[in-house]
Every structure is written in C-alpha cells, then in structure tokens.
C-alpha positions, -999 to +999 in steps of 0.1 A: +830-104+800+826-092+760+860-104+749+854-137+765+819-144+749+835-136+718+865-161+719+839-184+729+818-180+701+847-180+678+859-213+690+819-224+689+816-214+651+848-229+639+841-262+657+810-262+645+819-256+607+844-283+613+821-311+627+798-301+596+817-296+560+842-326+562+813-353+566+795-341+532+795-362+506+787-329+481+825-313+491+857-325+470+873-336+505+857-357+530+862-384+554+859-423+544+842-448+562+807-435+565+793-460+594+820-440+619+812-404+610+785-396+637+817-412+664+836-387+645+814-357+649+802-366+686+844-366+693+855-332+672+824-317+693+835-335+724+870-312+718+853-282+708+835-280+743+866-287+758+881-259+746+851-238+752+856-247+789+890-237+790+879-203+779+848-196+795+831-172+817+841-175+853+815-168+876+827-181+907+856-206+914+836-234+903+809-219+883+817-214+844+795-205+814+802-210+781+788-221+749+793-259+751+754-264+751+752-253+715+778-274+704+764-308+717+730-299+702+747-289+667+763-322+667+729-340+668+723-325+634+749-340+617+757-369+637+725-384+649+721-396+684+755-409+686+772-378+684+753-361+710+757-388+734+795-391+728+801-351+734+778-354+761+791-377+779+833-365+772+824-328+778+798-339+812+829-359+827+856-335+819+831-306+838+832-324+866+872-323+871+881-292+851+878-266+880+881-293+909+858-320+924+832-300+943+795-302+945+789-273+918+812-293+891+796-326+900+760-312+897+769-293+864+788-322+849+766-347+856+734-326+840+757-317+811+756-356+807+718-360+811+710-332+786+734-352+761+717-383+770+684-367+770+686-352+732+702-383+719+671-402+730+645-377+710+674-373+683+670-415+677+631-414+677+621-382+662+655-368+642+670-337+644+674-313+615+680-276+614+642-271+614+634-285+648+670-285+662+661-250+682+638-273+705+664-298+713+679-265+721+654-247+743+651-278+760+691-276+772+691-240+776+663-243+801+675-266+820+714-253+821+702-219+830+678-236+858+710-252+872+729-222+870+707-201+892+703-231+917+739-234+920+736-195+927+711-201+954+683-185+933+697-148+942+697-115+923+736-124+910+721-156+897+692-135+879+717-116+860+743-140+851+714-162+838+700-139+818+735-132+805+738-169+800+706-172+778+714-141+757+750-153+748+734-190+740+706-179+716+726-153+704+752-178+692+731-209+685+709-190+662+737-177+645+758-205+638+724-224+631+716-199+605+753-200+588+755-240+588+718-238+573+728-211+545+764-239+540+738-267+533+715-251+511+746-237+492+764-269+489+727-286+475+727-262+448+760-265+439+755-305+439+719-299+418+738-275+397+768-306+390+741-332+385+721-310+362+754-306+343+760-342+341+724-360+333+695-361+312+667-339+329+640-365+311+655-396+321+680-392+347+704-408+330+737-395+321+742-367+294+764-363+264+785-343+283+791-372+308+792-397+276+823-380+264+842-377+301+836-416+306+850-427+272+877-406+277+887-421+307+884-459+298+896-454+262+930-441+286+934-476+292+945-492+259+947-527+267+909-526+282+886-537+258+848-525+263+818-526+236+796-495+226+759-500+219+745-470+201+708-479+197+675-458+188+637-463+189+624-476+160+600-451+144+598-432+170+585-401+152+557-418+143+551-424+182+552-383+189+529-377+158+504-399+165+503-399+205+519-365+212+556-356+228+540-362+262+535-396+254+569-395+238+585-386+270+567-417+287+584-440+261+619-423+267+618-429+306+605-460+304+633-471+276+657-454+304+645-477+328+650-510+309+683-501+295+695-500+333+679-528+344+692-551+310+728-540+316+727-538+350+745-572+357+772-563+327+779-530+350+764-511+316+766-474+317+737-460+301+734-425+285+714-402+267+728-387+240+699-367+224+663-372+211+657-415+208+695-419+205+708-436+233+745-455+242+755-478+269+788-487+274+799-521+285+831-524+304+854-552+300+834-566+271+850-579+240+825-585+210+807-615+219+795-599+251+787-567+238+764-584+211+748-607+241+741-574+263+729-556+231+703-586+219+692-584+264+683-552+258+668-556+220+647-583+239+638-566+266+626-535+248+605-560+223+590-586+247+567-562+269+547-532+259+551-501+268+523-488+293+515-453+292+498-434+323+468-433+306+463-469+300+475-466+264+500-497+253+527-494+228+549-520+210+582-506+211+613-524+192+648-507+192+678-511+167+716-512+180+747-509+163+776-521+181+815-514+178+844-525+203+875-508+215+901-511+201+895-535+174+874-512+154+887-483+169+916-466+194+895-431+197+859-430+209+847-408+181+859-432+153+844-459+177+810-440+177+811-435+141+812-474+135+788-478+159+764-454+141+775-474+108+762-506+122+732-487+140+721-477+106+725-504+086+702-527+112+672-497+101+683-502+068+678-540+070+646-542+086+649-525+122+646-545+156+677-562+152+716-558+166+744-557+140+780-553+150+804-532+126+827-563+117+793-582+101+795-548+077+828-551+069+830-589+059+800-583+038+813-559+023+851-573+017+826-605+002+813-585-019+843-564-030+861-601-036+830-614-053 
C-alpha cells in the first residue's frame, strides 16, 4: 500500500507542476493563447486524474482510492472555474467505467463529477487562491470519505480505509500546495527583480539599462528610421531648492505620466535616464514626425500646471533636443550626443522649446559661409 501511495503522490506532484509552470507569464516558456489556458489546465488535470486512477489503491474489485480530488481542487487555483469543471467531468466519467460499470463505480463517478461542479461553481463566485484552496479541499475530502464509507457499508474496515484515505489526501494536498506556493513566490520575486532591473523606481518608466537594450535592437534595423527625443525640466534645481525633493519627485512622476500620454498614439517608448533627463524613442519617425511629437510633449507640459498633493501648483516647462536615425547617426551613442547638443542649444537659446540637431548644423554652415 505504501508503494502505491508513493507512486500516486509522485504522479500527482508531476502533473501539478505541469499544470502550473507552463501557464505562468513569468517563465521563459509558456503556452500561447491565454484564453485557452483554463481549458488546457483542466485537460492536463484530467489526464493526471486518469493516470492516478490507473495506479490507485484497490480497496475492493470496484472501489479504488487515489489522489484524484487533489488534482481537481488544485486545477481551480491555476485555471479558475473552467479547470475543475473540465477535469471533474472527465475524471468522474471515466471513473464510472474504469473498474466496470457497477453500482459502486456509478456512485463514485457521479459524486466525483458533482464535486467538480460544486468547486467550479464556488470558484466562479468566490475565486480560488493558495490561501483559500484548503476549504475547497475540505469539502471534497469529506464528500469522498462519506462516499467511501457508504460504499463499504460503514463497517470497521471502512473506517480504517477512510482514515488511510484522509491521511494520504491531506498529506498529498498540503505538501503539493506548499511546494506550488513556494514556486509562485519564487517566480514573483524573480519577476520583481527583473522589473526593478529594467524600470526606474520613482516613475515606473524604463531605466537607462532598458534604453540601451531597446536602442541596440532598433538600430540593428539599418533602414528603419526613428527619432530620439532628449528632454529635461527647465530650472528643476530651483524646484528642489525651493519646495524640497518630495515635491520634485512628484513633478517627475507627473512628467512621466504626461510623456506617456503625449507619445502614446505614436507608440513612443519613454525612459528616464537619470535626474530630470528623459528620452522618448519614436519608432518609424522621420524628422518631421519626431519634431511633431516633441512639440506635442512640450505643449502638454506647459499647458497645464502640475498639481501637488499638498495643493501647490507649479508651472513646469521642458526643453527638447531631437535627432533622427540614421541621418544624424547610425550608432546610438552618436545619436544620443546629437540630441544632447540640440537639447543644450534649446536651453541656451531660451528654454521651453524644441530644437532638431539639423537646425544647429544649418545655422553653423550659414555662419561659416557668411
């Protein structure tokens, strides 16, 4: 009996992990078509239940004990109400026939289906999580224990078998639940670490590291133009010195929000490269489009005061330098330098304005020839 229980548990554990791991967006490989995931999880759980029944502990010719209820319950955590419905129907239906159609098998199969339906119903109403899954399991375990006792005519032998079943089911369920919950925590921590490595903690924008990765990717497409907007806040040091860094942080967060909104329709990619310096990458944008987006951003910042949580209202402006790939540079460092030159020209000539690097080149050439 111990060997059969061990085999049953190993099968349960293997299929439970397979029902969890591939369907998480935080892993390197996962199944596409998220809308079908609940159905797929239900089908995987059903296969697990069928294998569990084939390796079940035979109490009599028509009564078997296994961990099928555990896999049905666990499927509800990952697949919502659809998964226990699908797995319960399939497992219960096969249970009727797996030992031959008898009174015992009909009762056992029907109640397996009924249990799956009940869990599906309450999962739809209340949802199932790692925290509350045990309550669904308690119900299913009690129902199955009473069924087992009934089929064995409530004898002393049935009491022993029920105790074995309860002990095995509880041990299996809580062991697998604990391991899956630890895996979930691990994946969340990894996801958070990756997010922190790629985003600016204050604004939620991509950071300089992601800026480098993104620009390396798009500059590889030599024939696809894009515009690089480099901007910073005019007189931002004065804001920090006058109102304090907490207010300065609020300004940065609000600016990040406005940059997203202003560049969204152009599929702009916004990053914070440090301090009050931001970049906006505008894909598939020649000079004219880049300048258009830059002016939309400049106007969006200037037109409406920044409202702070303490009621303070600040009028903020930005200066923007623009360059365009590949005309102004076919490497990101050169392109960034060109935008930087344009930005400082904008600040040196009055601030709150947009300057493209081409304008500086034309001005320089004119002065040379004159």
